[in-house]
C-alpha positions, 0 to 999 in steps of 0.5 A, spaced: 675 734 242 676 726 243 674 724 250 680 720 254 677 715 259 683 716 263 681 724 264 674 721 266 677 717 271 681 722 274 675 727 275 671 721 279 666 721 273 666 713 275 663 714 282 656 712 282 651 712 288 650 707 294 648 700 291 641 700 295 639 707 292 641 705 285 635 705 279 635 698 276 635 701 269 642 704 270 644 696 270 647 697 262 652 703 265 654 700 271 661 696 271 662 693 278 660 694 285 666 696 290 665 698 298 657 698 297 658 703 291 656 702 284 662 704 279 660 707 272 663 704 266 667 710 263 668 707 256 660 707 255 661 714 258 666 716 253 662 713 248 655 717 250 659 724 251 661 723 243 654 721 241 651 727 245 656 732 243 655 730 236 647 731 236 648 738 240 653 741 235 648 739 230 643 743 234 647 749 235 649 749 228 642 750 226 641 756 230 637 754 236 639 755 243 641 749 248 638 751 255 643 748 261 639 747 267 643 745 274 640 748 281 644 744 285 650 747 289 656 744 286 653 745 279 651 752 279 657 756 278 660 751 273 654 751 269 653 759 269 661 759 267 661 754 261 654 756 258 656 763 259 662 762 255 658 759 249 653 764 250 647 759 251 641 760 256 642 757 263 637 756 269 642 755 276 636 758 281 630 755 282 626 752 276 620 757 274 614 753 274 612 753 266 618 756 264 617 751 258 610 750 258 608 757 259 613 760 255 609 766 253 608 768 261 616 768 262 617 772 256 613 777 259 617 777 265 623 778 261 620 784 257 618 787 264 626 787 266 627 790 259 622 796 260 625 797 267 632 798 264 628 803 259 625 807 264 632 808 268 635 810 261 630 815 259 629 818 266 622 816 267 625 812 273 627 818 277 620 821 276 617 815 281 617 816 289 622 814 293 618 808 295 616 806 288 623 806 286 625 801 291 620 797 289 622 797 282 629 796 284 627 790 288 623 787 282 628 788 277 633 784 282 629 779 283 627 778 275 635 778 274 636 773 279 631 768 276 631 770 269 637 774 267 641 768 264 635 767 259 633 774 257 636 772 250 632 766 249 626 769 245 623 762 243 623 755 246 630 752 246 632 746 241 634 742 247 635 741 254 642 739 258 640 737 265 645 736 271 641 731 276 635 729 273 632 727 279 633 734 282 630 737 276 624 733 275 620 739 273 624 741 267 624 734 265 617 733 265 616 740 261 621 738 256 617 731 255 611 735 254 613 739 248 618 734 245 624 738 246 630 733 246 633 732 253 641 731 254 643 729 261 648 727 266 645 721 269 647 718 276 646 710 278 640 713 282 636 715 276 632 713 271 635 714 264 629 712 260 627 719 261 632 722 257 634 722 250 641 722 250 644 719 257 651 721 259 652 716 265 656 720 270 657 722 277 653 728 278 655 730 285 662 731 285 664 738 282 670 735 278 666 730 275 661 736 273 666 740 270 669 735 266 663 733 262 661 740 261 667 742 258 666 736 253 659 738 252 660 746 251 666 744 247 662 740 242 656 746 242 662 751 240 664 747 234 657 747 232 657 755 233 663 755 229 660 751 223 654 756 223 659 762 223 663 759 217 657 757 213 654 764 214 660 767 212 661 763 206 653 764 204 655 772 204 661 771 200 657 767 195 651 773 195 656 778 194 660 774 188 654 776 183 654 783 185 662 784 184 661 780 177 655 785 175 660 791 177 665 788 173 661 787 166 658 794 167 665 797 167 667 793 161 660 795 157 662 803 159 669 802 156 667 798 150 664 805 146 670 808 147 674 803 144 669 803 138 670 810 137 678 810 137 680 809 129 683 803 127 691 803 126 690 801 119 685 807 118 690 812 121 695 810 116 691 811 110 689 818 112 696 820 113 698 817 106 
C-alpha cells in the first residue's frame, strides 16, 4: 500500500514536540520550526514507512512473530486492535521486566494460565475451596491482563515495533541486548540512534498512531499472505509426485490385461 504524504498530513503525523524538548539527533527528519514546534519532514516519513514495511513483510514471511509495544493511553487500543487483526502478539499494559531477556520465566507464567484453564475444563477447579477458587481466578485475571496477548508467542519475536521509544525504554534495552531488530515511531524528542528502522512521526496523537499502524500492519499482512501462498505451492509440489505415482500404478495394472487380449490379426487367422 503506497504511502501518500497528503494522508499523513491530514492525520497530523508532521507535528513534533516543542523545540526546547527536541533531540538534536532528529535534525535530519525535521523540516522546519513553527510557533515553537518542530515540523517533521513527511516525505522522509513516507520513505521510512516503505522501508520499514518491506523489512517487516520479510520477517512475517519467514514465519517469525513481530511484538507490538505501546503502553501509552492514546496508543493502547489502536495497537491491540491492529496487532490482533494480523494475529501478532502485543503488550499494551505495563512492560513485564525481563519479558525478552528472561523469556523462559515469562513462558512459565503463560503456561500457568493454560494449566488453570485445564483445571476448569477437567473439573479439578471445583474441588478447591471457595477461597482457593477466588485466588486462582484473581491470578488468572492478572495473567490474562498482562500476558494474554502474548500467549501464542512460543519463542522470542523476530522484531519489535514500538510506539514512543522514550516511554518504552526498558523494552528497547532488552531488544538491544538480544539483537532483536527494533522498528519504531520516533518523535522529535527522542534519539533515533536507538532504533534500527526509524519512522519519524507524531507519537502522541491517536490519528497519527492509527495511520502509521495501518500501513505497518498492512505490510505485515502482505508478508503473511506470501508465506501462506508459498506453503500452498509447496504442498501442491509435494502432492504432484504422489499423483504421478498413482497414475503409473494404474497404467501398470492395466498393461497385463492389454497383453493378454489377442491381437486383431491373430483372431482373423483363427476364424479362417
